[in-house]
N, C-alpha and C positions, 0 to 999 in steps of 0.2 A: 605340404600345405598349399604352396603356390600353385602346384599342378591341380590340386583339388578345387581351388577357387578360380581357375582360369576360365575364360569365356567358352572354351571348347568342351568343358566338363559340364554337361547338363545337370547331372546329379548335384554337384557342388554348387552350381549357380542357383538351382531351385531351393536348396536348403538355405543358401545365403539370403535369398529374397524373403523366405519365410521368417528367418531370424530377424532380418532388417525390419520387416513390417511389424513383427511382434514388438520389437523395441520401440518403434514409432507409436504403436497403439498404446503401449504402457505409459509412455511419456504423455500422450494426449489424455489418457484417462486420469493420470495424476494431476495434470493441469486443470482438467474440467472438475475434478473433485474439489478444487479450491474455489470454484465459481458456482457451485450448486446453490440455487435460491433457498432461503431459509424455509420456505413453504414445503420443500421436499425433505428437509432434515428434521423439522420440528413436528411431531405428530399432533400437537395441540393446535397448530396453525391451520387456518382455513385452506381448503383445496385450492391450488393455484387456478387462476382464471383460465389459463390455457386448457386445463383438464376439464373445468366446468363447461367450457364451450364445446369440448369434444363430446362430453356426455350429453349435452343438450342436442347436439347434432345427431348423435347416434340414437338418442331416444326418439327424435322426430322422424328419422329415416330408417333406422335399423330394427326397431322393436316390432314393426309390422311383419318383417320378413323372418323374424327369429322363430325357430321351431320350438316345440315343447321341450325337446331334449337339451337345448342350450340353456346354460345357467347364467346367473349374473356375472360370475367370474369370467365366463367366455366373452361377455359383452365388454367387461373392463379390459380384457386382453386385447380386444380389437381396438379399443380406445387408445390404450397405451402404445400399441404397436406402431401407430402412425407418428409417435413423438419420441419413442424411446431412444432411437439412435440418431436423432437430429441434434448433434452436439452444438450446432449454432444457437439452439434455443438456450442452452446453458450459458453461452457466451453473451448473448444479447437477448435476454428474455423480454425486454420491453418491446423490441421491434416485432417479435413473434406474437406477443399478446395483442399488439396493435393490428396485426394482419388478420386476426381471427375474431374481430369484434362482431362480425355477423356470423350467421350459421354456415356460410360457405367458406369460412376462413381456412379450415383444414384442407379443402380442395386446393386452395392456393399454395399451401405448404407442400402438398404432394406434387404440385406442378413445378415449384421452384427448387425443391431439394432433389437433386439427381443422385442416384446411387444408393439411396437409403429407402425411400418409400415411393419412388416414381415407377409405376408400372407393375403389372401382375407378375412379371418374371422374377421380381425380387422377393415375392412372398415366401418362397422356400428358404431363401437366405435369412430372412427376418425370423422365420420360425426356428431355424437352427440357432441363431444368435440368442433369441429369447430363451430357448432351452438351455443354452450355455450359461446365460446370465441370470437365470431364475433365482430369486432369493432363497436362501436356506434358513432364514429366520435366526441366524446366528451371527452376532457381531463381536469379533474378538476384541474390539476397542471399548466395549461396554462391560463394566463389571456389575454383575447382578447383585441383588440384595441377598440377605440370608434366607429369606422366605422364597425368593425366586432367583436362585443363582444362575448366572448366564454361562453355563457349562457347555463345552463343546460336545455335540452329540457323538455317540460311539460310531466308529467307522465313518466319520464325517468325510474324510478325504476319499474313501472308497466310493461313496455315493456321488461325490462331486466329479471324480475322474471317470466314473462309469457312464456319465452322460455322453461321452464321445470315446468309446473303447477303441483301442488300436490293435492291430494284429499281434497275436501272442508270439509268433516267430520273430517279428521285428523287435519286440520288447526284450525277448531273451537274448538276441544278438547284441542289442545295445547294452544290456546289463553286462554281458560277457566282455564286450570291448572296453567298457568303462572300468571293469574289474581287473583286467589283465594288462592294459596298455597305458602308457603316458600320452594321453590324447593331445594335450596342449604342449608337449615337449618342454617341460619345465625343468628337466634334469640339469641343464647347464646353469640355471639360476640357483637350484638347491640340490647340489650333488650329494650332500651328506645324508646318510640313512636316518639320522636324528631329525631331519627336517622333512621326512616323507609325507606326513599329514599336511604340511603346508604346501608341499609341491603338488599334491593331488587334491587340494582343497576345491578347486573349481569343478573338476569332474566329479568329486564327491557330492557336491551340492546338486549336480545334474542327476547323479545316481539316486539321491534321496527322492527327487521328484518322480523319476521314471519308475521307481519301485511301486508307486501308487497305481500305476497302470497294470501292475501284476500283483495285487495284494496277497495272493496265495503264497508268494515267496516270503512276505513279511510275517505271515501267520503260521506257515507250516514248514518251510524249508530251512531247518536249523543249520544245516551244513553250509548252504550258500550264505546265510546271514552271518554265520560265524566268520566265514572268509571275508565278507564285506567289512564287517566291524574290525577284524584284525588288521586289514590292510588300510582302510580309510579312516577309521574312528578309534584306533587303539589308544590314542592319547588325547582325543578331543571329542566331546559329545555335544558341544554347542557349535553349530555351523552357520554360515551366512549364505543365503540364497542370492538370487539376482538383486543387485543394488542394495546389498547389505541387510536383507530381511533376516532377522535372527530366528533360529529354530533350535529348541532344546529337545534332542532326541529322547532323553529320558522321559519327557512328557508326551511327545508326539507319538511315540511307539508303545505307549502303555497298553493299548488294546490289541497288540499284535504279539502273540506268544513267542514265536521264533525270534523276532527282533528283540523282545525284552530279554529272552534268555541269552542271546549273544551279547547284549549290552551289560548284562549282569556280571560278565567275566571281567570287565574293566571297571565297572562302577562299584568298587569295593572301597571301604574306608582307607585301607592300607595303600591301594593303588592311587586313589585321589590325593592322599597326603603325599605320596611319593612324587606325583606329577606337580603338585603345588610347590614342594621343596625344590624340585629340579628347576622349576621356573623362577623361583625366588633366587636361587643360586645363579642362574643365568642373568638375572637382573643385575646382581652385584658385579658380575664379570663385565657385563656390557657397560655399566656406569664407569668402571675403572678404565676400560679400553677407550671409551669416549673422552674421558678426562685427559688421557695421554694424546689422543689424536687431535683434539681441539685446542691444543696449545697455540698461542699466537705466533704466526709466522712459520708453523711447521708444515702445513699442507701446501708446499710449493710444487712446481711441476716435476722436479727430479724426485722428490720424496714420494709423490703419488705414483709415478711410473715404477719406482723401485719396490713399492709396497702395495701394489694393486690387489693382490690376492688377500693379503691381510686385512686391507680396508673393506673389501667385499665380504670377507668372512665376518667381520665385525657388524656390517650392515645386516647380514643374514641373521646373526644371533639376536640383534636388537629387534628386528621386525618380527621374528618368530616369537620372541618373548612378549613383546607388546600385543601381538595378535592373540596369543593364547590367553593372556591375562584379561584383555578387554572383552573377549568373547565369553570367557567363563565366569566373569563377574556378573553376567546376565543369567546365571544358573537359577532355576526356580526351586529345586529341591532344598529343603531346609537344612538337612544334614551336610550336604555338599557346600551350601552357601556359608555355613559356619566355618568351614575349613578355608575356602578360597577367599572369602570376603572378610576374614578376621581383621579387626582393627588394631589388635595388639599382638606382639610376638609372645609365644608361649612354649610349652614343652613340646608341642607337636611340630613346631616349626616357626619360621619368621613370617611376619605379616607384610604384605605388599599392598600399600594404600593407593588410592586414586592419585594422590599427589606424586607418588613414586612412578606410577604409570605415565603421568603427564610429563614428569621430568625427563624420563628416558625418551619419550616420544619427541619432546622439543629438542633435546640434544642430538638425537639420531637424525631428526629432520634437518638440523643445521649441518651435520656432517654430509648427509645426502646432497643437500643443496650445493655445498662447496665442491664435492666430488663431481657432480654433474656439470657444474660450471667449468671446472678444470678440464674434464674430458671433452666437453663440447669445444672449448677453446683449442685444445690440443688437436682435435679432429679437424677443426677449421684451418689450423696452421700446419697440419701434418705435411702436406706436399711442399710448402715453402721451406719448412725446417729440413726436410729430407734433401731437397735440392741444394740448399745452402751448405749443409754438412758434407754432402757428397762432392760438391765442387771444390770446397776447401780441402778436403782430404786428397782428391785427385790432383789438385794444384800442388800440394806439398810433395806428393810422390814425384811429380814431374820436376819440381825444383831440386829434389835430391838426385834425380837422374842427371840433370844438367850439372849439378855440383861435382859429380865424379867424372865429368869430361875434362876437368882441369883447365878449362878455357875461361871460366868466370873470374872476374877480378877479385883479388884478395882471398882466393880459395886456398892456394898453396898446397894442393893435393895432386897426387899423380893420377893420371887417367886410369880408370878401372872399368873395363868394358862389361865385366860380369855384373858389377853393381849398376851400371847404366841400364843394362838389359833387365835386371831384376826389378828395379824401381819403376822402369817404364812399363813392365808387365803388370806390376802392382797397380799403377795408375790406370791402366786399361781395365783391370779387374774391378777396381772401385767404380769406374765410369760405367760399367755394364750392369751394376746392381739396379734392381727394380723394387719399388715398394708396394706393388699391387698385392692386395690382401690374399688373393688365391696363391701367390708365390711367397707369402710372408715367411713360412717355415724354411724354405730353401734359401731365401735371401738372408735370414738370420744365421743359418749355418755358414754360408759363404762369408759373412762379415766376421763371424767368430774365427774362421780359418785365417782371414786377413789379419785379425788382431794377434792370433798366435804366431803368424809369420813375422809380423813386425816385432814381436817380443824376441823371437829366435834370432833375427838378423842383428840384434844388438850384441850378440856374442862375438861377432867379427871384430878383430883388433882395430881395423880402420874406422869402425863406427864406435866401438867402446871407448876409444880415446878421445872422441870428439863430443864435447858437451852440447854443441850447437845441433849436431845431427840427432843426438838422443832427445833433446828438447823437441825437435821437429817430429820425431817418431811418437813421443808421448802425446803431443797435441793431436796427431793423426789418430792415435788409438782412442783418445777422448771423443773425437768427432765420430769415429766408427761406433763407439758405445752409444752415442746419441742417436745414430742412425738405427741401431738395434731397438732403442726405446721407441723411436718414431714408427718403426715397422710393426711394433707390437701394439700400437694404438689402433684398436679395431672398434668398429661400430657395435660389434657383438657385446662389448663391455657395457656400453650404454643400454643396449637392449636387455641384458641380464640385470642391470641395475634397476631398470624400470619394473621388471618382473619382481625383483626382490623387494622394492619399496612400494609395491602396489598396496593401496589402502581401500580398495573398493568394498571390503568387508565391513568398513566402519561407517557407512552412510547413516545407519541408525544409532549405533552405540556411541558415536562421538558426541551425541547430544548429552550423554551422561556426564561429560567432563567439562561442560560449559561453565558451571559454577566453580569448578576447580580452577579453571583458567582465570576466572574473575577474581578469586581469592588470591591467586598468585600475582596477578597484575596489580591488585590493590596493595599488596605488601611490597612488591618490587616492580615499580613501573618500567624498569629497563627490560623486563621480560617481553615487552611489546616487540622488541627487535627480533626476538626468536620466533614470533608468531608468523612472520612472513614465510619462513621455511616450512612451518606446519601447513600453512594455507597452500603452498605449492605442492606439498605432499598430498594433500586432500584433493588437489586438482586431478590426480591420477584416477579418481573415481569416475571422471567423465569419460575415460577411455572405454569403459564397459558398455554403455549404451550406444556410443557413437561409432565404435570401431566397425561393426558389421554394416551399419548404415552407410558409412563412407566407402567401404569396400564395394558396396552395391551401387554406388553413385546415385543414391536416392535423393530426391529433392527435399526429403524431410530432414536432411542433415542440419540445416540452419535452425529449423524450428526446435528439434530435440536438443541441440547444443545450447540454444538460448534458454530453454526451460531449465536444464540441469545447471547451467552456469548461473542463472538467476537464483536457483535454490542454494547453490554454494555461496554466492555473494550474500544472500540473506543470512546464512550461517556465520559468515565473516562479520557481518554487521552485529549479529547477536553476541558474538564473542567480544567485539570491540566496544559494545555498548557500555561496558563497565567504565571505560575512560571518560566519556562524556558525562555519565551519571556522577562519577566521583568529582570531576571538574566542576559540575554544576552545583553539587552540594557545597564544595569549598567556596565557590563564588557567592553563594547565598550567605555563608558565614562571613565572608569578606564584606559584603554589603551591610550585613547586620552590624559589624564592628564600625564601619566607616559612617553609617547613617545614624546609629543610635548610641554608640558608646564613645566614639571619638568626639571631642569638643572642637567645634569649628574654630580655626585660628583667625583672630582678628587681624586687621592690617598692621596695627602696632600693639606690642605687648610690653607691659611693665616688667622690669627685671625681677621683681619679687613674685610675679605671677608665672614666671617661666616654668617652674616645677609643676604647677597645676596643669599646664597645657602639654607637658611632655608625655604623660601617660605611657610610660615605657613598657609596661606589661602588654597593653593593648597593641602597641606598635610592633612589639616583638612577635606577638601572635599573628598579626597581620602579615609581617614579613615571612614568617614560617609557612603560612598557608599559601602565600604568593609563590614561594619556592616550590611547594608541592604541586601547584598548578603547572609551573614551568617544567617540572620533571615529567609529569604525565604527558603533557603535549609534546615535549621534546622526544619522548620515546616513539610516539606514533608518527611524528613528522620525520623521524629518522628512517622510517620504512620507505622503500622505493615503490614506484608504481608496479603493480603485479598483474599479469594477465591470467585470469582464472577462466579457462575455457575460451569463450569468445567475448568475455567482458573484462575490460581493464579496470582494476580497482585502484583508485587514487586515495592514499591514506588521508590526505587533507580533506578530500570529499567525504570520507567516512567519518572523520572527526566532526565536520560541519553537520552532516546528517545526524550524527549521534547527539550533538548539542541541540539541534532542532527537535529531535524526537523527545529528548528529555524536557525541553522547554514546553513542547506541546502537551506532554503528559502532566507536567506540573500545573500549567495554566488550566487545562481541562478539569483536572481533579479539584483544584482550588475553586473554580467557578461552580462545579457541581455541588461541592460541599457548602459553599458560602451562600450562593444565590437560591436559598429556600425561604419561603415567606410564610411558613406555618409555625414558626417559632423554633424549628430544629436546626436552622442554619448556623454554621460555625464561622466565626471570624477567622479568616485565614488567607484571603486573597488581597494582595496589595500589588496592583499593577506596576507601581513605581519601583518596587523592590525587584520584581522580575526584570523590568526594563533596564535598570541600572546594572543588575547582575550580568545580563547578556551583553550589555555595552562594554563592561569591563573585559569581556573575552577578547575584543579586538586589540587590547593592550598587551595581552599575553600570547595569543596564538595567531595574530594577524588575520583575523576574520572580521567581516563587516557585521558587528553585533547589532547595531541599531536597525540595519536592513533586515537582519534575521528576525528580530523581534517584530517588526511591522508586518513582514510577510507571513509569519506563522500565526500571529494574532488575527490577521485578516482571514487566513485560511480556516482557522478554528471557528470564527464567527460565521463565515460563509457556509461552512459545512453544517453547523448546527442549525442555521436558518434553513438550509436546504432540507434537512431531515424534519424540521418542524413544519415546513410548508407542505410536507407529504399529506397531512391530514386534510388539506384543501384540494389535493390533486387526485384524479382517478388513477393515473399511472404513476406509481411511486418511483422515486429515484433511489435505487439501492446503492449500497456501498461500492459494488463492483462497477457501477455506471457513474458514480460521482466523480466530477472533475476536481473536487477538493480533497478527496481521500487519496492516500498514498500508501503503497506497500512498504516502502522504505521508512517513511515517517508517518505512521498511522495516527489518526486522531481517535482516541478511545471513546467508546460509547458506554453509557451508563443506563441502568434500568430506571424507568420513571419512578418518582417518589410515590409513596402510598397516599399522601394527601392530595396530589395532583396527578393521577394516573394518565390523564389525557394529554399531558405535556411530555413530549419526547425527551426534552433536555432543558437546560437552564434558560435558553432564549424563550421558550414557551412559557416558563414560569415567570420570567420578567414581564412578558407581554400580558399575561393574565393578571399580574399584580397591578400593572398600569391600568388595565381595564376595570379592575375592582376599585381602584382609587378614584377613577374619573367616571364612575357609573352615573349616567344622566338622571337616574331616578332619585339620587341622594345628594348630588352636587350641583353647583351652578357654575357655568363657564362664563368668565368675564373677558370679552375680547380686548377691553381697554387695559386690564391688568395682566393679560396673558397667562391665565391659570384657572384652576378649579377651586371653588370655595364652598364651605358649608353655608347654610342660610344665615348664620350669625357672623359671617365674614372671615372665618378662619381658613387660611390657605391649606388646601389638601395636596395639591400638585401644581407646581409652577416652574419658573425658569430655573430655580436652584435644583429642582428634582432632576431635570434633564442635564444640567451641568454635572451633577453627581453621577448620573448614568454614563455620560460621556467619559468621565474620569475612570469609571469602572470598566466599561466595555470598549472604550476607544471609539474612534471615528468609524471603524468598520462595524463595531457592534451596534452603534446608532443607525448606521445605514442598513444593517440587517433587520433591526426592528422596523424600520421604514418599509422594507420589502415585505416583511410579514404582515404588516398592516395593510399593504397593498393587496396581498393575497386574500386577506380577510374581507376587504371591500369587494374584490372581484367575486368571492364566494357569495356574499350577501346580495350583490346585484344579480348574480345568476339565479339565486333562489327567488328573488323578486320577479325575474322574468318568467320562471317556471310558474310562480303563483299567479302572475298576470294572465298567462296563456291558459292555465287550467281552471282558475276560479273566476277571475275578473272577466274572462271571455263571456261568461254567462250574463254579465251585466252590460254587454256591449249595446244592446238596444236601449236600455235605460240611460246610459251615458250619452247616447246619440240624441235621445229626447231632451235631456237636460241641456246639451249643447245647443240644440235648436231653440230651446226656450230662452237661452241667454244671448242668442244671436240677435243683433250684432253687439260686440262688447262696448261699443261707444255709447250705447243707449241703456237706459234703465229698463229691465224687463217688467212686463205686466205682473202685478201681484207678486213682487219679488220676495217678500217675506215668506209667503206660503210656498213658493217655488224652492227656496233654499231649505226651508224646514223639511219639506217632504223629501227632497233629494238627499239630505243628510240622514234622515231616518231610514230611507231605503238602502243606503250604502253603509249602514252602521256596522255590519258584520265585517266589512273590509278594512275598517280603520285600525283595529288592534294589530294585525300583521303588518300593515303599513307603518304604524308607529314603531314597532320593533325594528323593522328594517331601517327606518330613518334614523333612529337613535344609534344603532350600531354603526351604520355608515358614517353618520355625522361625528360620532365619538372617535372613530378611527381616523377620519380626516383631520380633526382638531389635533389629535396626537401627532399625526404626520406633520401638521403645520408647526407644532412646537419643536419637533425633531429637526425639521428643515431650518428653523430659526437658530437653533443651537449649532447646527453644522455650519450655517452661513457665518455666524459670529466667530466660531473657531477658525474657519477658513480665512476670514478677513484678518484675524488677529495673527495667525501663525504663518499663513501662506498668501499674503495679500497680492503679491505679484502673480502667482498662479491663478488666484481667483479672478483678478482683473483680466488676465490673458484669456481664460476660459470664457468669461463674460463677453469680451470683445469678439472672440471667435464665434460665439453663439449668435451675436447680433449680425455679424457679417454673413454667416451661413443662412440666417433667416431672410436676409435681403436677397441672397442668391436664390433661395428656394422660391421666394415670391416671384422673382424674375422667371424662373423655370416654369412656374405654373401659368404665368401669363403667356408664355410661348412654349407649348409642349413639344414643338419640333426641335428645340435646342437640346444639345447634349448637356444635361445638368447633373446635379448630384443626387437626384431622386432615383437611385438604383438600389436593388436589393443587395447586390454584392459590394456596395460601398460601405467599408467598415467605419468611415469617419463619423457618420451620424450616431451609430450605436456607441462608439467610444466616447463621443462628446456627451451623449445623454447620460452615460454612466458617470462621467466627471461632474456634470451638472448636479445630478442627484447626490453624489457623495459630498459635494461642497454646499449643498442646500440651496443652490441657485436656480430655483424653479418654483412655480406657483402650483401648490398641491390641488387647488380647486379647478385648474384648467386641464388636469390630466384625464385622458380617456382610458378607462379600464376595460370596457367591453364594447362590442359592436352588436347591434340588434336591428331587426327590421322595425319600421315605425309601429308604435303602439297607439292605436286609435283610442281617443278619449282620455289619454294620460293627463293632459293639462287640466281637464275638467275634474278628474278624480283627485288630483293633487290640490286643486282649489277647495273641493269639498273636504279633503283631509284637514286643510288649514282652518276652514270654517268650523269643523267639528271640535278642534282642540283649542281654538283661539280664546274661548271663554275660560280656559283653565290656566291662562298665563296673563301676566301683566308686566309692564315695563318698570324696571327698577333703575333709577338714575345712578345709584351707587355702583352697581355692577355694569351699567351701560348695556344691559341685555334684558331679554324677556325671562322672567322667573315664574316658577309654578305658584299657584294659589290653591289653598285648601288641601295641601298634601298630594297634589296630582303627581303621578310618577313620570315626570318629563321635565325637560329643560329646553329653553328656547333656542339657544344658539346651536346645539347639536342637531335640532330639527332643521334649522336653516341650512346648516352645512350638509346634512344628508340629502335634503331636497335639491340643493344646488348641484351636488355631485350627481344625483340621478338625472337631472335635466341636462347636465353637461354631456351625458352619453348619447344624446339625441341631437337632432337638428336644432340650431339656435331659435327657430320659430317656436319650439316647445316652451322654452323659457319666456319668450315674449308673450305667448298666449297665456301662460300661467299668471304672469304679472298683470296682464290685461283683465283676466277673470277676477283677480284679487282687487284690482282697482274698481271694477264694476260692482263687486260686493260692497266696497267702501261707499261708493256713491249711492248705491241702493239703500244701504243701511242709514246713511245720513238723510237721504230723501225721505225715508219712512219715518224717522224720528222727527224731522222738521214738519212733515205733513201732519203728524199726530198732535203737534204742539203749536198750531197756528195761533197767532195772537200774542205769543211771547216775543221777547226781544231778540230772537235769532240766536246766533252764536255768542253774542255778547252776554246773554243771560245764562242762567243755569239750566242747561238742557241735558245734563248728564243723568239726572235722576239719582237713585241711591248708589249706583255703581258707575260713577262717572270716570272718564278717561282724561287724557292730556288735552289741553287746549279747549276745554269745554265740550269735547266730543264724547260720545258713548265709549265705554272701555273697549268694546269689541272693535270699534272703528280705529281707535288709537293703537291698540295692540296689533291689529291687522296691518295698519300703516307702517309700524315699526318693523314687523315681520317682512313686509314687502320691500321696504328700503334695505334691510339687511340682506335679503335674498338677492336683490338686484346688485348690491355691492359685492357680495360673495361670488356671484356668477360672472362678474365683470361686465355687466350690461351698462350701457351709457346712462348718464345721470338723468336724461330726459325721458327714459322709458316709463317711469311711473307717472311723471307729470303729464304724459299724453293721455292718461286714463283717470287721473285724480286732479282736481283743480289745485292750483298752487296755494290758494289761501287755506285749503284743508291741510296741505303738507306743512305749511308754515305754522298752523295751529299746533300740530304735533311737535314740530321741531322747537 
């Protein structure tokens, strides 16, 4: 095999590269299959924007050149061809959709993507790949209905493999080689004839695939198929293909007569029952052997070396038994399933349950792990141990040689030259021994001769009568025996052990046993310690896809290893999820007892009341559950850090991630169920209970519970806000692109409720409920009281409402609502800009004429009453859309104001030092920014890459330390005539409002569908998006209207006593002024105050005595 894969062998190198690239492509396809946008998977979803753009481009450019013979499917093929193999689109769909906003976007993709669609030379390649990947309209993962069953078409594989036929001579030679030879040289690992099907399993799976390139053999050649079945499938008809894809031959070969006939010889009730009973018997023998081998302290180095073959045979039997049982429990045939998957023992034979399979798998994995660790340690210390034993044995021989010289003190022995020479020669013989593996057999025989010689030399009288010499010789023989053991420690043992314990066949079937592991761990938490050995055994799966890639020195090694390692780690997390789930359930019960059933102990207790406070039953139950938590966590924390592929798994990290995952699931489910406002909501969410439960974790498992709670709650809120804000965005943020979604700790998504289908999640429902409660058409906002009221003074929404929201959603939830309201405001303002540019643009001349008629603002225009009346009448059609926009923007801004007030109050109360520090930092930065703006040449903080400003802004918004009405939401070019239009808007609706001193605001009259303060807030927000001169001009026009109206009223009523008399008429206003004047005055004052304009802005346009009259 080494010669075949050498660099000089072109054939082997070529095949190696093909296999390496195939493994890389499969890994990439599997990775991409997890990132396909929903639009590609859901037939009911709209066509992805990227394909719509492609169709538009093709329709614009390609339809003219399309001949009559070309069909619509040809056009679609051309469209899809340019995107089909651009895997980057599946990884980052948003970026590619952005790059094709215009009709030339696909040309950019063709230019940027090299190797897939760049150039005419690749068209042939694309056509071939399209031919290979063309849909067959059959999905094995979808189960059809009774009316339309999703059955596999007949000869499905024939048609699929015939797309790229291979030479028949090549196929025949490959089949012959796979049929006759042990291609993968597995005989040393499975020498027994009973294990033949396991030994040849890998090449049997290849043979299964290769046969489809020559379907005539499957259909007609009964002799060859009989030979194939007898050699490879005589005792197994459920096989595993590449990466554990399970295939049932009794189902797959149904449409092939020769193959079916060959299988019928082994698929008989008697034979299947015989195989089942043999496997069950092997299970019992393996469990008995494992029980003996796994005794505490038995598997020491000496025992392992002395019983290597017995231990390896036990591993063979265990793995063969488990493999057959796990694979054949996937059988689809009903009659065979009843035999193999029987739940109870009967007359036909014993039952082997999933629990039995898992028990054998866990215990055999434990034995494998210990043996591998022992052999690795022995291999690492082999040279050192060999040298030590050899030196000691040689030294003893030389000491005995010196002993017989008679010259040593206290020897009292006569000189014996023959003994001197013999022991000196033996010392030289021991010193010449070598432990090289290629000479291991010769060295072992030499050592055995030495041991035999040392036993024979004891027969001499001069040695037999000396206990000291016999002890020396015995010690030397022991050292030589240890040298024999050391020389027999070969790397081939580990290699064979890896082949024996390979579990690559179980990549799919192991999922069937996750619930079994959960039940076992739930009943016996100490089982967790055994799971580490199972996970290490499963890591052998990674060798299958990575081996050939590494041999090829491909750069894809890291990518493929990371993918499969990540998948394996995900499986480990799913297995270990039972521990955090169980712990969390127990913690909730503990909190329930401590918070609701245990009576809080007072500082001092009367003696006669001691019994009432003892509550022994509750405290016993509390202690019992606490002990259960400690057992669960002790088991997982006892596991060591384990390297699975290229990812190191930390048990403590898995426990923390599991607790976080369960916490996220519980909170998300509780909020989804509870936060419904159609009467179907269920009471079930209590944030304090979840918070205390997770805080108690840190007492039991040494994890930061409060930090865990705050981080996950913030992530849940941020994710749901992000998904809810998608309806305001053109480019949606999918789960794959979300920075708040996590694969290890996923945030669950729920379908929208039937009553509010436009809300993606509970954050949208909460926002809609707030908007309904504070609807300006039915409520009145009071700035003095800080809330919304009905006309009779009943509070609908106020400070207590937002305190309750903060208690339910937390600080992060309130901040999320604030962001959603910000997106709503941006959306409304953008809609206003579109409306202004499309509709109001036609009124530009009229607005300019009105502005000229009002110029200058410091004077009263001629015939003012007629000018205002005609202007309002001509712009009447524009007022209703403006009213809608102002109400929505103003309502959202007032809600943001209430949220910021609640956030600021809570920040000052719970984190006053942080609040003051952030406030001080903000003021100092503002001073520095002003200095930078005065001198642009200085290196200041106004840089795009400076993260300080963004981080500070986030802190200010979270703590509510900002002015909502000074925020800039959009940027726009100047809109000519906007101040005049807004003045006319106020004049149009000023007669439908009046000032109410009880609310301190303008309220509706005669059932008008509006409220004063939301209009003020909406107009202030709109004007804030433009230059400050827009706001000044608007206030100037309103002041001019006030003066003009007063002048007109006073001019009509000459001879009366001026303002001191009754000049109001039937509908008088405040201070003796007409109601329109007083209302407009209040509106202007509140608008100036909301915009933050200086106090003298209105007095420059309205005389002070008029303002005083209103005030």
